C-alpha positions as CSV (number, residue, x, y, z in Angstrom):
1,X,-1.7,14.5,-9.2
2,X,-1.4,18.4,-9.5
3,X,2.0,18.4,-10.8
4,X,0.9,16.2,-13.7
5,X,-2.8,17.1,-14.9
6,X,-4.4,14.1,-16.6
7,X,-1.1,12.2,-16.9
8,X,-2.8,9.0,-17.1
9,X,0.0,6.6,-17.6
10,X,2.1,8.2,-15.0
11,X,-0.5,8.1,-12.3
12,X,-0.9,4.6,-13.5
13,X,2.4,3.5,-13.1
14,X,3.2,5.0,-9.4
15,X,-0.3,3.6,-8.6
16,X,1.1,0.1,-10.0
17,X,4.5,0.3,-8.2
18,X,2.4,1.0,-4.7
19,X,-0.3,-2.0,-5.6
20,X,2.8,-4.3,-5.8
21,X,4.2,-3.1,-2.4
22,X,0.4,-3.4,-0.9
23,X,0.5,-7.1,-2.7
24,X,3.6,-8.5,-1.2
25,X,2.8,-7.2,2.2
26,X,-0.8,-8.7,2.4
27,X,-2.9,-5.3,2.6
28,X,-6.1,-6.2,0.6
29,X,-7.9,-3.0,1.2
30,X,-4.8,-1.1,-0.1
31,X,-4.4,-3.3,-2.8
32,X,-8.2,-3.1,-4.1
33,X,-8.1,0.8,-3.8
34,X,-4.7,0.7,-6.0
35,X,-6.7,-1.6,-8.5
36,X,-9.8,1.0,-8.6
37,X,-7.7,4.1,-9.1
38,X,-5.8,2.5,-12.2
39,X,-9.3,1.5,-13.3
40,X,-9.9,5.0,-13.4
41,X,-6.6,5.8,-15.4
42,X,-7.3,3.3,-17.7
43,X,-10.5,5.0,-18.8
44,X,-8.7,8.4,-18.8
45,X,-11.2,9.2,-15.9
46,X,-9.9,12.3,-13.9
47,X,-12.4,12.6,-11.2
48,X,-12.5,9.0,-10.8
49,X,-8.7,8.9,-10.2
50,X,-9.2,12.2,-7.7
51,X,-12.0,10.4,-5.8
52,X,-10.3,7.0,-5.9
53,X,-7.0,8.7,-4.9
54,X,-8.9,9.8,-1.6
55,X,-9.5,6.6,-0.9
56,X,-6.0,5.4,-1.4
57,X,-4.9,7.9,1.0
58,X,-7.8,7.0,3.9
59,X,-6.5,3.7,3.7
60,X,-2.7,4.6,3.7
61,X,-3.6,6.3,7.2
62,X,-5.2,3.4,8.4
63,X,-2.4,0.7,7.2
64,X,0.2,2.9,8.4
65,X,-1.3,3.4,11.9
66,X,-1.5,-0.6,12.0
67,X,1.9,-1.0,10.8
68,X,3.0,1.3,13.6
69,X,1.4,-0.4,16.1
70,X,2.9,-3.6,14.8
71,X,6.2,-2.8,14.8
72,X,6.1,-1.0,18.4
73,X,5.0,-4.1,20.1
74,X,8.3,-5.6,18.2
75,X,10.1,-3.2,19.7
76,X,8.7,-3.9,23.0
77,X,8.9,-7.7,22.7
78,X,12.9,-7.1,22.4
79,X,15.5,-9.3,20.1
80,X,14.0,-12.3,18.7
81,X,16.2,-15.6,19.7
82,X,18.4,-17.2,17.2
83,X,16.8,-20.0,15.5
84,X,18.1,-23.0,15.8
85,X,16.9,-26.5,13.8
86,X,15.0,-28.9,16.4
87,X,17.7,-31.8,17.5
88,X,20.9,-29.6,16.8
89,X,21.6,-29.1,20.1
């Protein structure tokens, strides 16, 4: 945001990309904050963008922590067995 001050179109495009990624993994809180940020971009509200960007960063930190815990559990569980169709043995 500092590199491109008040470039609402650029900010919106980046947030749309992040929002799509959040949506695809079911990160609804992140998705909601990204939507709020995009709404501020649409209103060309720089202060609103800064405020909601802080919320996006907080939600990102929470999501990252949850995903790290999830992947750590997966590593501890070890490799998954190969799936087979019932009755194929």
